[in-house]
Wavefront OBJ file of the C-alpha trace (Angstrom):
o trace
v 109.780 77.957 107.759
v 112.051 80.664 106.350
v 114.076 82.903 108.697
v 114.858 86.537 108.408
v 117.378 87.232 105.548
v 119.173 89.920 107.528
v 120.397 90.357 111.050
v 121.134 93.503 113.149
v 124.398 95.023 111.942
v 124.192 93.872 108.309
v 124.999 96.487 105.711
v 122.192 96.559 103.117
v 121.102 98.697 100.118
v 117.860 99.018 98.322
v 117.601 96.732 95.187
v 117.111 99.919 93.178
v 120.276 101.625 94.660
v 120.684 104.381 97.164
v 122.888 104.755 100.288
v 124.387 101.830 102.226
v 122.278 101.287 105.334
v 122.768 99.440 108.595
v 120.134 97.042 109.785
v 119.004 98.157 113.277
v 115.986 95.856 113.789
v 114.204 93.055 112.102
v 110.442 92.666 112.624
v 109.773 88.995 111.877
v 106.537 87.774 110.383
v 106.760 84.334 108.938
v 103.928 83.081 106.854
v 104.214 79.519 105.672
v 107.627 79.276 104.031
v 107.999 83.031 103.421
v 109.497 85.798 105.517
v 107.277 88.805 105.229
v 108.732 91.053 107.931
v 109.982 94.631 107.874
v 113.595 95.583 108.233
v 114.436 98.798 110.101
v 117.575 100.567 108.757
v 119.742 103.603 109.638
v 121.948 105.644 107.348
v 123.542 109.055 107.269
v 122.496 111.765 104.830
v 125.467 114.134 105.310
v 125.602 114.601 109.081
v 121.965 113.696 109.712
v 121.057 110.208 110.951
v 118.053 108.884 108.956
v 115.991 105.698 109.454
v 113.205 103.880 107.804
v 111.363 100.536 107.499
v 111.663 98.497 104.339
v 110.196 95.237 103.149
v 112.982 92.496 103.212
v 112.406 91.832 99.473
v 113.410 95.388 98.631
v 116.920 95.055 100.212
v 120.166 93.304 99.267
v 123.136 92.588 101.510
v 126.287 94.465 100.448
v 129.878 94.111 101.617
v 131.002 96.515 104.249
v 133.987 98.612 103.282
v 137.214 97.208 104.832
v 139.282 99.679 106.897
v 142.975 99.573 107.437
l 1 2 3 4 5 6 7 8 9 10 11 12 13 14 15 16 17 18 19 20 21 22 23 24 25 26 27 28 29 30 31 32 33 34 35 36 37 38 39 40 41 42 43 44 45 46 47 48 49 50 51 52 53 54 55 56 57 58 59 60 61 62 63 64 65 66 67 68
């Protein structure tokens, strides 16, 4: 059985581009060998905190910017 490809705190982006987002929740639904769950993400649009749910297949993990 496949596990969720992301975990809370991962930095992700839509496959098609867009802002970097932080995974805030993973709603798991395994069917056979496929993960079909939804991933809840948060991001800032200016000073406003936004959130949304996305199919896991529509997201890719990206490297977090290193500080310091």
